[in-house]
C-alpha positions as CSV (number, residue, x, y, z in Angstrom):
1,X,-16.9,22.9,20.6
2,X,-16.7,21.0,17.3
3,X,-19.8,19.1,16.3
4,X,-17.8,16.8,13.9
5,X,-18.4,13.1,14.4
6,X,-15.8,11.2,16.5
7,X,-14.9,7.8,15.0
8,X,-14.2,4.9,17.2
9,X,-11.2,3.1,15.8
10,X,-9.4,-0.2,16.3
11,X,-5.8,-0.6,15.1
12,X,-5.0,-4.1,13.9
13,X,-1.3,-4.9,14.2
14,X,1.7,-2.7,15.0
15,X,4.4,-3.3,12.4
16,X,6.2,-0.5,10.8
17,X,3.1,0.8,9.0
18,X,0.7,-0.1,11.7
19,X,2.6,1.7,14.4
20,X,2.5,4.9,12.3
21,X,-1.2,4.5,11.7
22,X,-1.7,3.9,15.4
23,X,0.0,7.2,16.3
24,X,-2.0,9.0,13.6
25,X,-5.2,7.8,15.1
26,X,-4.2,8.8,18.6
27,X,-3.3,12.3,17.4
28,X,-6.3,12.7,15.1
29,X,-8.9,15.3,16.3
30,X,-11.8,13.3,15.0
31,X,-10.8,9.8,16.2
32,X,-10.8,7.8,19.4
33,X,-8.7,4.8,19.7
34,X,-10.7,2.1,21.4
35,X,-8.8,-1.1,20.7
36,X,-5.5,-2.5,19.6
37,X,-4.6,-5.9,18.3
38,X,-1.1,-7.3,18.5
39,X,0.2,-10.7,17.4
40,X,3.1,-10.7,19.8
41,X,2.7,-12.0,23.4
42,X,5.4,-9.5,24.4
43,X,3.3,-6.5,23.3
44,X,0.0,-7.8,24.8
45,X,-1.1,-5.7,27.8
46,X,1.1,-2.7,26.9
47,X,-0.4,0.7,26.5
48,X,-1.1,1.7,22.9
49,X,0.8,4.9,23.3
50,X,3.9,3.1,24.5
51,X,3.9,0.9,21.3
52,X,4.0,3.9,18.9
53,X,6.1,6.4,20.8
54,X,3.2,8.5,22.1
55,X,2.0,9.3,25.7
56,X,-0.1,6.6,27.4
57,X,-3.7,6.7,26.2
58,X,-5.3,4.0,28.5
59,X,-5.9,1.5,25.7
60,X,-4.2,-1.8,26.3
61,X,-3.0,-4.0,23.4
62,X,-4.5,-7.5,23.2
63,X,-3.8,-10.6,21.1
64,X,-7.4,-11.7,21.4
65,X,-9.2,-11.2,18.1
66,X,-12.5,-12.2,19.7
67,X,-12.2,-9.5,22.4
68,X,-12.0,-6.9,19.7
69,X,-14.6,-8.4,17.5
70,X,-17.0,-8.0,20.4
71,X,-16.0,-4.4,21.0
72,X,-18.1,-1.5,19.7
73,X,-16.2,0.4,17.0
74,X,-16.8,2.2,13.8
75,X,-13.7,1.1,11.9
76,X,-10.7,-1.2,12.0
77,X,-7.4,-0.3,10.4
78,X,-6.4,-3.8,9.3
79,X,-2.7,-3.9,8.7
80,X,-1.5,-7.3,9.7
81,X,1.0,-9.4,7.8
82,X,-1.0,-11.9,5.8
83,X,-4.7,-12.1,5.8
84,X,-7.1,-14.1,7.9
85,X,-10.4,-14.3,6.0
86,X,-12.3,-15.6,9.0
87,X,-11.1,-12.6,11.0
88,X,-12.0,-10.1,8.3
89,X,-15.5,-11.5,7.8
90,X,-16.1,-11.6,11.5
91,X,-15.1,-7.9,11.9
92,X,-17.3,-6.8,9.0
93,X,-20.3,-8.9,10.2
94,X,-20.0,-7.4,13.7
95,X,-20.7,-3.9,12.3
96,X,-17.1,-2.6,11.9
97,X,-16.0,-1.1,8.6
98,X,-12.4,-1.9,7.5
99,X,-9.7,0.1,5.9
100,X,-6.7,-2.0,5.0
101,X,-3.3,-1.9,3.4
102,X,-3.8,-5.5,2.3
103,X,-3.8,-5.7,-1.5
104,X,-6.6,-8.3,-1.9
105,X,-9.4,-5.8,-2.2
106,X,-8.3,-3.3,-4.9
107,X,-10.4,-4.9,-7.6
108,X,-13.3,-7.2,-6.5
109,X,-13.6,-8.8,-9.9
110,X,-10.1,-10.3,-9.6
111,X,-10.7,-11.7,-6.1
112,X,-11.1,-15.4,-5.5
113,X,-14.8,-16.0,-6.0
114,X,-15.3,-17.8,-2.7
115,X,-13.5,-15.2,-0.6
116,X,-15.3,-12.4,-2.4
117,X,-18.7,-13.9,-1.7
118,X,-17.9,-14.4,1.9
119,X,-16.7,-10.8,2.3
120,X,-19.7,-9.4,0.5
121,X,-22.1,-11.5,2.7
122,X,-20.3,-10.2,5.9
123,X,-20.7,-6.6,4.6
124,X,-24.4,-7.2,4.1
125,X,-24.8,-8.7,7.6
126,X,-23.0,-5.9,9.3
127,X,-24.0,-3.1,6.9
128,X,-20.3,-2.4,6.5
129,X,-17.7,-1.7,3.9
130,X,-14.0,-2.6,3.3
131,X,-11.5,-0.6,1.3
132,X,-7.9,-1.2,0.4
133,X,-5.4,1.6,0.0
134,X,-1.9,2.8,0.7
135,X,0.8,4.6,-1.2
136,X,1.8,2.0,-3.8
137,X,-0.5,0.4,-4.9
138,X,-3.3,2.7,-4.0
139,X,-2.4,6.4,-4.0
140,X,0.0,6.4,-6.9
141,X,-1.9,3.8,-9.1
142,X,-5.4,5.2,-8.4
143,X,-5.9,8.5,-6.6
144,X,-3.0,10.4,-8.1
145,X,-3.5,9.5,-11.7
146,X,-7.2,10.0,-12.1
147,X,-6.9,13.9,-12.1
148,X,-4.1,13.6,-14.7
149,X,-6.3,11.6,-17.0
150,X,-9.3,13.9,-16.4
151,X,-8.1,16.4,-19.0
152,X,-7.8,13.8,-21.7
153,X,-10.2,12.6,-24.4
154,X,-7.8,10.1,-26.0
155,X,-5.8,7.7,-23.9
156,X,-2.8,5.8,-25.3
157,X,-0.6,4.7,-22.3
158,X,-0.1,5.5,-18.7
159,X,3.3,4.6,-17.3
160,X,4.1,4.9,-13.6
161,X,7.8,4.5,-12.6
162,X,8.5,3.9,-8.9
163,X,12.0,4.5,-7.7
164,X,13.2,3.1,-4.3
165,X,16.7,3.6,-3.2
166,X,17.3,0.9,-0.6
167,X,21.0,1.8,0.1
168,X,20.2,3.5,3.4
169,X,18.1,0.6,4.8
170,X,20.1,-1.3,7.4
171,X,18.3,-4.6,7.0
172,X,20.8,-7.2,5.7
173,X,18.4,-10.1,5.8
174,X,15.8,-8.2,3.8
175,X,18.1,-6.8,1.2
176,X,20.6,-9.6,0.7
177,X,18.6,-12.8,1.4
178,X,15.0,-11.9,0.6
179,X,15.4,-9.3,-2.1
180,X,18.6,-10.6,-3.5
181,X,20.8,-7.5,-3.7
182,X,24.5,-8.3,-3.8
183,X,23.8,-11.9,-5.1
184,X,25.5,-13.3,-8.2
185,X,23.7,-12.3,-11.4
186,X,21.2,-15.0,-12.5
187,X,17.8,-15.2,-14.3
188,X,15.1,-13.1,-12.6
189,X,12.9,-15.1,-10.2
190,X,9.6,-14.9,-12.0
191,X,7.8,-15.6,-8.7
192,X,8.7,-12.1,-7.6
193,X,7.1,-10.6,-10.7
194,X,3.9,-12.7,-10.2
195,X,3.7,-11.5,-6.6
196,X,3.7,-7.9,-7.7
197,X,1.3,-8.7,-10.5
198,X,-1.4,-9.6,-8.0
199,X,-1.5,-6.3,-6.1
200,X,-0.5,-3.9,-8.9
201,X,-2.4,-5.7,-11.6
202,X,-5.6,-5.6,-9.6
203,X,-5.1,-1.9,-8.7
204,X,-4.5,-1.0,-12.4
205,X,-7.4,-3.1,-13.5
206,X,-9.7,-1.1,-11.3
207,X,-8.4,2.0,-13.0
208,X,-8.9,0.4,-16.5
209,X,-12.5,-0.4,-15.8
210,X,-13.1,3.1,-14.4
211,X,-11.8,4.8,-17.6
212,X,-13.7,2.5,-19.9
213,X,-10.7,0.3,-20.9
214,X,-11.3,-2.9,-19.1
215,X,-8.1,-5.0,-18.8
216,X,-8.1,-8.4,-20.4
217,X,-4.4,-9.3,-20.1
218,X,-1.8,-8.6,-17.5
219,X,1.9,-9.3,-18.1
220,X,4.6,-9.3,-15.4
221,X,8.3,-9.3,-16.2
222,X,11.4,-8.8,-14.1
223,X,15.0,-7.7,-14.8
224,X,18.3,-7.5,-12.9
225,X,21.2,-5.2,-13.4
226,X,24.7,-5.5,-12.0
227,X,26.6,-3.0,-9.9
228,X,29.6,-1.6,-11.9
229,X,31.8,-1.1,-8.8
230,X,32.1,-2.4,-5.3
231,X,30.3,-0.2,-2.7
232,X,29.3,-0.2,0.9
233,X,25.7,0.4,1.8
234,X,24.1,0.6,5.3
235,X,23.4,-3.2,5.2
236,X,26.8,-4.3,4.1
237,X,28.9,-4.6,0.9
238,X,27.8,-4.9,-2.7
239,X,30.5,-6.4,-4.8
240,X,31.0,-5.3,-8.5
241,X,29.2,-7.6,-10.8
242,X,26.5,-8.6,-8.3
243,X,22.9,-7.5,-8.3
244,X,22.7,-3.7,-7.8
245,X,19.2,-3.0,-9.1
246,X,16.0,-4.8,-10.0
247,X,13.1,-3.7,-12.1
248,X,9.6,-5.3,-12.3
249,X,7.2,-4.2,-15.0
250,X,3.4,-4.9,-14.8
251,X,1.7,-4.2,-18.1
252,X,-2.1,-4.2,-18.5
253,X,-3.6,-4.6,-21.9
254,X,-7.1,-3.8,-23.4
255,X,-7.9,-5.7,-26.5
256,X,-4.2,-6.4,-27.1
257,X,-3.1,-2.8,-26.6
258,X,-0.9,-1.7,-23.7
259,X,-2.8,1.0,-21.8
260,X,-1.5,0.9,-18.2
261,X,2.0,0.1,-16.9
262,X,3.7,0.1,-13.6
263,X,7.5,-0.3,-13.2
264,X,9.1,-0.9,-9.8
265,X,12.7,0.3,-9.9
266,X,14.4,-0.9,-6.7
267,X,18.2,-0.4,-6.3
268,X,21.1,0.1,-4.0
269,X,23.2,2.0,-6.5
270,X,22.5,4.0,-9.7
271,X,25.9,3.0,-11.0
272,X,24.6,-0.1,-12.9
273,X,25.4,-1.8,-16.2
274,X,22.0,-1.0,-17.8
275,X,20.7,2.4,-18.7
276,X,17.5,2.5,-16.6
277,X,17.6,6.2,-15.9
278,X,17.4,5.7,-12.2
279,X,16.9,8.7,-10.0
280,X,16.2,9.5,-6.3
281,X,13.2,7.8,-4.6
282,X,9.8,8.8,-5.6
283,X,7.6,8.4,-8.7
284,X,7.5,9.5,-12.3
285,X,4.1,9.4,-14.1
286,X,3.8,9.8,-17.8
287,X,0.4,10.0,-19.7
288,X,0.3,9.5,-23.4
289,X,-2.7,10.6,-25.4
290,X,-4.1,13.9,-26.7
291,X,-3.0,15.8,-23.5
292,X,0.3,14.1,-22.6
293,X,1.8,14.9,-19.2
294,X,5.1,14.1,-17.4
295,X,5.0,14.5,-13.6
296,X,7.9,13.8,-11.2
297,X,7.3,13.3,-7.5
298,X,10.3,13.6,-5.2
299,X,10.6,13.3,-1.4
300,X,12.4,16.4,-0.1
301,X,13.5,14.8,3.1
302,X,17.0,14.7,4.6
303,X,18.6,11.2,4.5
304,X,18.8,11.0,8.2
305,X,15.0,11.5,8.5
306,X,14.1,9.2,5.7
307,X,13.4,6.0,7.8
308,X,11.0,8.0,10.0
309,X,9.3,9.6,7.0
310,X,8.5,6.6,4.7
311,X,5.9,4.8,6.9
312,X,3.6,7.7,6.7
313,X,3.4,7.4,2.9
314,X,1.5,4.1,3.4
315,X,-0.1,4.6,6.8
316,X,-1.7,8.1,6.6
317,X,-4.1,7.6,3.6
318,X,-5.9,4.7,5.3
319,X,-6.4,6.8,8.4
320,X,-7.7,9.7,6.3
321,X,-10.1,7.4,4.5
322,X,-12.0,6.3,7.6
323,X,-14.8,8.9,7.5
324,X,-15.4,8.2,3.8
325,X,-15.5,4.4,4.2
326,X,-17.8,4.6,7.3
327,X,-20.2,6.6,5.2
328,X,-20.0,4.3,2.1
329,X,-22.6,1.8,1.0
330,X,-22.0,-1.7,2.3
331,X,-19.6,-3.8,0.2
332,X,-16.1,-3.9,-1.1
333,X,-15.3,-0.3,-2.0
334,X,-12.7,1.0,-4.4
335,X,-11.1,4.4,-5.1
336,X,-13.1,4.7,-8.3
337,X,-16.5,4.5,-6.5
338,X,-15.6,6.4,-3.3
339,X,-15.6,10.2,-2.9
340,X,-12.3,12.0,-2.8
341,X,-10.4,11.4,0.4
342,X,-9.8,14.7,2.1
343,X,-7.9,14.9,5.4
344,X,-8.8,17.0,8.5
345,X,-6.0,18.5,10.5
346,X,-7.7,20.4,13.4
């Protein structure tokens, strides 16, 4: 019999990512699911296994935060839409560590001072820690790039290009109304760039501090490019001349010099008016310095399996981080101060 520790885990929310994390906890050899929070009245009372496509596990979902705050658990996977600071602080103060996909905790120095103080006090009270991670930001902006930089002694610029082909996503409201694909060309809505600046700017700023190049300026810019030809995608029709691709660039500077850059290339067609060198979904990472590197990351998954594959990119790293976060010193933890996250499979 294995003498490895079993972690008592609460899953908080069951959206696309939360449902995948829930199933990963249920199937994990070193974890026991002990609680499940749902915001929907319709889901309350249902078995956790039913809500993620697994067999029944005997844990019923609840929409009572207080019920779960009072529950004995080692860690909460906090994956709700939006953040409730009272909820987070109550969980931490009750003795539960938190791993979250929320972006507010990537770099404590950039947090609102009042919220940071509240969270740190809750961590001291509960002797707990909180850590934010996921695929992007998180894995690609922190964990993946540190080994690439570890062979350098002069750093000029790190550029991370993210490519996301949205053409197979059958979500008309998301693609057309919220994201703006297929809409008439117009100036880029700078609010979209500022939104990404918060999460990606803080994640890259954590990296900048870790490598001795603290960030003192963050710039966010967005661009749109029109589709050259009319096409049909899963969500509907993109007319020629309407928005076919969008690119948001987050640039971090140290003493006026660009040192870290993230570009989000989201598109429904690669046949666009601008030469953005779009490619299939994944990442391209370029380091410039005395040991330059160019690394391409692709997702070798059939198109018909893609929708089932992508949630794991964000959900699995938080699950794998639970043992490390539970063993960490109390406080707001970051990738740069935690040990390497290593998964266990059996």
